[in-house]
Phi, psi and omega in degrees: 000110180235135181211171178261129178281126176253146176235149180292150178246345178221152175209154181224134178285132181284343182267317186238003178066020175297130180248130180230153174231157182277127178261107182293327179292316181274341179071033181204170176280140178230153178296132183265291184235317185245118182290336180069202182256122184293341180265002181286140169270095191301135175244102186285152184287064179257111186234010178090358179273341178282126182253113185286343180243132173263144177287000000 
């Protein structure tokens, strides 16, 4: 079983709508469009539909 590992490039907090994108140059998540609440304990939109391995 050999596959290609995929990684997410965008994420959104379900509590405060903070949107972030992956910065490949910096190697970290950066704010994309909505800064959200700085005091929020972010709950990212991970719901099991993202499949990390491609066949």
